[in-house]
ZAMARPA-129138 format. One record per residue: residue number from 1; residue in three letters; x, y, z of N, C-alpha, C in turn. Coordinates in pm, whole numbers. Atoms other than C-alpha are relative to their C-alpha. Example, Ala and Ser with C-alpha at 12.3 -4.5 7.8 and 13.67 -1.06 7.14 Angstrom:
REM residues 2
1 ALA 89 -119 0 1230 -450 780 90 120 0;
2 SER -82 -119 -6 1367 -106 714 -77 109 73;
//
This chain:
REM residues 107
1 MET 85 -118 0 0 0 0 89 124 0;
2 THR -77 -124 7 127 349 -84 -10 77 132;
3 ASN 9 -85 -119 199 607 184 -133 74 5;
4 PHE 129 -70 5 -107 800 66 -112 -93 46;
5 GLY 102 97 -40 -319 487 101 4 -28 149;
6 LYS -13 24 -144 -181 423 448 -57 116 79;
7 ASP 53 -118 -68 -259 780 549 -153 3 -5;
8 CYS 146 -4 17 -612 753 410 -71 -100 88;
9 TYR 73 108 -64 -701 427 572 48 -32 141;
10 HIS -50 27 -134 -504 438 894 -1 124 88;
11 GLY 20 -114 -88 -618 767 1043 105 107 -10;
12 GLY -106 -98 11 -330 977 913 -43 135 -53;
13 MET 47 -127 56 -548 1260 788 -27 100 111;
14 SER 32 -110 -90 -586 1595 953 -120 75 -58;
15 THR 115 -79 42 -886 1824 938 42 147 -4;
16 ILE -20 -145 7 -865 2184 820 -137 62 -28;
17 ASN 124 -74 28 -1142 2443 804 31 109 -101;
18 VAL -16 -101 103 -1181 2668 502 -128 81 -8;
19 SER 117 -87 15 -1414 2966 485 -14 40 -146;
20 LEU 28 -32 140 -1575 3020 145 -129 79 -10;
21 PRO 128 -66 25 -1840 3254 9 -103 -104 -48;
22 LYS 106 93 36 -2176 3087 -60 12 -47 -145;
23 GLU -10 36 142 -2116 3095 -437 106 -110 -20;
24 GLN -106 101 14 -1793 2895 -399 -41 -133 63;
25 VAL 51 123 -60 -1959 2645 -166 -94 -69 -99;
26 SER 91 58 100 -2230 2596 -429 78 -61 -115;
27 LEU -83 53 107 -1962 2549 -694 64 -133 41;
28 VAL -61 124 -50 -1780 2287 -484 -105 -110 6;
29 ASP 105 101 -10 -2107 2107 -414 -43 -49 -137;
30 ASN 41 37 135 -2207 2114 -780 105 -89 -68;
31 LEU -105 79 63 -1870 1986 -904 18 -135 67;
32 THR -7 126 -74 -1862 1722 -632 -106 -97 -51;
33 SER 111 82 48 -2198 1595 -752 17 -40 -146;
34 VAL -11 25 144 -2139 1629 -1126 107 -104 -31;
35 TYR -111 90 28 -1808 1442 -1115 2 -124 89;
36 GLY 17 123 -76 -1924 1180 -867 95 -20 117;
37 PHE -83 15 -119 -1697 1253 -573 -89 -38 117;
38 ALA 78 46 -115 -1810 1091 -250 -31 113 97;
39 SER 18 -109 -96 -1772 1416 -56 79 122 -47;
40 ARG -79 -120 28 -1638 1770 -65 149 -28 25;
41 SER -139 31 -33 -1323 1636 99 69 -77 -112;
42 GLU -57 76 112 -1268 1386 -182 29 92 -118;
43 PHE -18 -96 110 -1313 1665 -436 124 87 25;
44 ILE -114 -86 -34 -1062 1893 -257 130 -79 -8;
45 ARG -121 82 9 -811 1608 -224 40 -25 -146;
46 ALA -29 19 143 -841 1544 -600 65 125 -58;
47 LEU -62 -125 46 -765 1911 -666 144 13 49;
48 LEU -135 -8 -55 -463 1895 -437 95 -98 -71;
49 ARG -84 94 76 -334 1583 -616 33 58 -138;
50 LEU -23 -60 131 -377 1766 -947 108 107 6;
51 ILE -99 -108 -4 -181 2073 -842 136 -49 50;
52 SER -131 53 -38 90 1859 -683 72 -55 -122;
53 ARG -60 51 124 146 1709 -1029 19 110 -104;
54 ARG -7 -110 97 95 2036 -1218 7 133 75;
55 PRO -10 -119 -84 225 2317 -993 -18 131 -76;
56 GLU 21 -123 78 201 2568 -1280 -145 49 13;
57 LEU 139 -41 -20 -174 2568 -1211 -12 98 116;
58 VAL 3 -91 -115 -106 2742 -879 43 139 -44;
59 GLU -45 -131 49 86 3019 -1055 -110 66 -81;
60 THR 112 -54 77 -206 3061 -1292 -108 52 94;
61 ALA 104 -41 -96 -446 3080 -997 40 127 73;
62 VAL -47 -117 -73 -231 3339 -821 -17 126 -83;
63 THR 6 -119 86 -232 3575 -1119 -136 19 -67;
64 PHE 131 -10 65 -586 3503 -1246 -80 111 62;
65 PRO 18 -1 145 -753 3698 -1401 106 80 -74;
66 PHE -105 -79 63 -436 3895 -1468 102 -93 -65;
67 VAL -94 83 73 -219 3736 -1733 109 91 -54;
68 SER -110 -80 52 124 3868 -1820 -5 0 -152;
69 PRO 4 -4 146 128 3988 -2178 120 -72 -60;
70 SER -110 72 64 337 3780 -2415 96 97 -68;
71 GLU -86 -100 65 470 4091 -2592 67 85 107;
72 THR -72 -78 -102 742 4263 -2388 74 119 -59;
73 SER -67 -113 64 876 4513 -2642 -85 126 12;
74 VAL 70 -127 -14 775 4866 -2546 -29 59 -138;
75 ARG 15 -57 134 829 4979 -2905 -117 -66 -75;
76 LYS 104 73 70 600 4707 -3044 -138 28 60;
77 ILE 129 -26 -67 325 4764 -2785 -52 139 -35;
78 VAL 42 -137 31 318 5140 -2840 -38 11 -148;
79 SER 31 0 143 324 5086 -3217 -138 -61 -26;
80 ASP 131 64 17 26 4851 -3194 -114 91 47;
81 PHE 101 -93 -47 -167 5106 -2988 -19 114 -101;
82 LYS 9 -108 99 -85 5378 -3244 -82 -43 -121;
83 LYS 70 52 118 -218 5161 -3527 -152 0 17;
84 GLU 144 2 -27 -560 5154 -3361 -66 135 -29;
85 ASN 51 -137 22 -598 5533 -3414 -112 37 97;
86 LYS 101 -30 -102 -801 5553 -3093 58 79 117;
87 TYR -65 -54 -119 -547 5698 -2852 72 129 -31;
88 SER -65 -131 18 -419 6052 -2806 151 -13 14;
89 LYS -147 -3 -13 -51 6142 -2828 40 2 147;
90 VAL -29 -7 -144 -60 6222 -2457 -11 -139 63;
91 PHE 16 135 -54 -195 5874 -2376 116 -89 -43;
92 LEU -109 85 51 65 5706 -2598 133 34 68;
93 LYS -123 -42 -71 344 5909 -2435 -1 -56 143;
94 ASP 11 54 -136 218 5810 -2088 13 -152 1;
95 LEU -12 145 11 183 5447 -2198 145 -41 -14;
96 LYS -141 31 22 540 5441 -2323 81 21 129;
97 ALA -73 -29 -124 670 5602 -2003 -29 -106 107;
98 GLY 37 101 -99 477 5355 -1786 63 -134 -29;
99 LEU -61 127 38 597 5053 -1980 151 2 23;
100 GLU -146 -10 -18 957 5176 -1973 41 1 147;
101 SER -34 -1 -143 941 5218 -1595 -16 -139 62;
102 SER 21 136 -49 846 4850 -1558 123 -86 -22;
103 ASN -109 97 17 1102 4576 -1507 -37 -112 -96;
104 TYR 48 110 83 887 4340 -1715 25 25 -149;
105 PHE -7 -32 142 899 4521 -2048 140 42 -41;
106 GLN -132 -31 56 1204 4564 -2272 -8 131 -76;
107 LYS -1 -132 66 1295 4912 -2391 42 -9 -144;
//
């Protein structure tokens, strides 16, 4: 038997309490039912097993809904905004200055 199995069946589990808004509780209950989990705990354990195998999901969750743009060239970004013909020169100048002050974007 695996260590996980031993923990599951030999009293090695601990209890934690998590506070959730009603909407999230409803979501957990719905997904637990739809996917046939025996309980909320089984559903949460399945999520934990998933993120232990795919830790990049946690990084996605931390930044969601904010996603880092794939384009990092200040010149290209400002050029793309200019092409839209929707933005004033003042806005474009401020955009460029803001991007250049960031450590993420390349000058």
